[in-house]
N, C-alpha and C positions, 0 to 999 in steps of 0.2 A: 370372539373365539378365545378359548382359554389356553393360556400358556403357563407353565410353572413360573413362579415369581422371579427367579433369576433370569429367565429368558425375557419376561415382560420388562424387567429393568434394563436389560441390554437393548431391547427393541426401542424403548423410550429414549435411551441415550443416543442411539443412532439417529432417531428422528429429529434430534436437536441440531444435527449437522445440516448445513445448507444443501438443498437439492436432494435430500433423502426423504422420500415419502414412506408411508407405513409398509408398503409391500417390499420396497428395497431394504428397509430396516429389518424386516423379518428375514429376508434372504441373507443379509449380512450377519445377523445374529446366529442363524443356523450354520453359516460358513465358519464363523468363529468356533462354534462347538465342534466342528469337524477338524479343526486345526490341531497340530501337536501341541501339547501343553507348553513346551519350551518356546514355541513360536508365539503363543498367546501371551506368555509372560514377557517376551521381548517386545511385543507390540504395546503392551500396557506400560512397560518401562520407557519406551520411546515417547509415548504420550506424556507421561509424568515428567520426564527429563526435559522435553521441549517446553513444557509449561514452567518448570522451575528454573531452567538454566538460561532461557532467553529473556532479554530485556530490551528497552529502547535506548538507542545511542543518545547520550546527553547532548550531543552537538546537533545532529540532523534528524533524530527521531526514528531512524530506520531500526528494524529488529536485528539484534546481534547477540552473540555470546561473549563479546569483548566490548568494553566501553573505553574510549570511542571505537566505532566500528572500523572495519578494514578500509572502507571507502574514504572515511574522514582522515585516516592516518596515511593514506597512499600519497607519497610525495610527488608522484607523476600526474596527479589530478590538477586541473585548471581551477585555481581558487577564485578567478574572476567571474565564473559562471556557476549559477545555482539553478537547478531544475526542481521545481516544487511539484510534488505528487501527493495524491490522497492517501495511499496505503503502501506498506512495505512491499506488497505484491507488485506494485507498479515500478518500484526500483528494480526488482528482479527482471521484469519485462523489458525495461529500458536497458539494463545491462546485457541482456541477450542480444540486443541490437548491435552492440560493440562499437557504435559510432560516437557516443557521448562520453567525453572525458572530463567533464566538470564535476561539481559536487551536487548533492541532493539535499532536499529538505522535505521530510514526510509530515504531512498535516495530521495523519491518523483520523481522517474524517473529512466531511464537507459541511458547509453551512446549509442547514435545512430547517427553516422556521416551522414548517409543518410537523417536524419531528422534535421540535424544541431544541435544536442544535444551533447555537450561535457561535460567533467568532471566538468567544472565550472558552468554548468546549473543544476546540481543535488547536493544533500546534502553531498558531499564528504569532503569538507574542514572542516566542523564541526566534522565529524567523526575522522579525523586525529587529531584535537584539543582534542577531548575526549580521544583518545588513549594516548596523552601526559599527560593529567591531571588525568586519572583514572588508577587503578591498574588492567588492563585487561590482562588476561592470554591467552584467546582464542577468536578469531574473527571468527564467523561462517558466511560465505557468502551464503545467501539463496535467491539470486536473481533468477528470473524465468529462466527456462532452454530454453531460446531463444537465438538467436544470440546476441541480445543487452544485455541480462542478463549475458551471458557468457563473453562478452567483458568487461562489468562493473566489474564482479568478478575478471577477470584477471588483470584489471587496478588497482583495490584496493589491490589485493594480492601483486603486484609489489611495490606499495607505502608502504605497511606495512612491507614487508620482512626485511628491514634494522633494524627495531625496535626489532626484535627477538620474537615478539608476534606470537604464533601459529595461523596459518590461515587455516581454513578448508572450504570445500565446501560441501553443502548437497549432498547426493547421488542422483542419477537420478532415484529414485523410482517414481518420478513424470514424467508424459509424456512430452517428448521433444516438445516444442511449446505450452505447456499449461501454465496456470497461477496458482499460489499458492491458490488464493481465491476459486478455483473450486475443489481443491483436498480434499478428505475425511481425517478424522483424522488418520486412520490407515496408509494410504499412506504417510502422512506427518511424522508420527512417525517413519516409516521405513526409510524414507529419512534422518531424523535426526540421526538415529542410524548408518547409513552407510556413514556418512560424511567422507571426506578424506582430507589429507593435500594437499595444492596447491604448 
């Protein structure tokens, strides 16, 4: 089907987003065309600003507009507890639960040999450095319950074992194959309560 080039480019841009197929991309493109110009400019500005103004916290790896992030600078957080997650979205999911008062460490990925992603491609080295510098008593591995998430958790637990730091894994109250960001607060809370030693 033929579309003028500006619409084709817009459709192509939308199809690059996760979960957006060709039909949805066409609907979104035509919706954007029906929007007021000010709203479209504001939308475009929000996209550009998010890309330009956000960075990763130099301490924990979470996405932030201030470095270090608000969680790392919060004096009320428990410094003896670090929860390791795969993505910044997982921190947000955990924070919605409102039960966890420790610190986070965001790996920004998971070990996946099939995809060519090894430990050196994710934020593991800085985690090990944090464990040397901070007085951590427990490391909670909250990677997703997928093959990659499990492999990453096992790798980290083996690295940490010699330090004597208690290493736990969140319970599988979460569906296997699922992602933390889609879990509700009750499921996450139960998963945290049922964590176990590795």
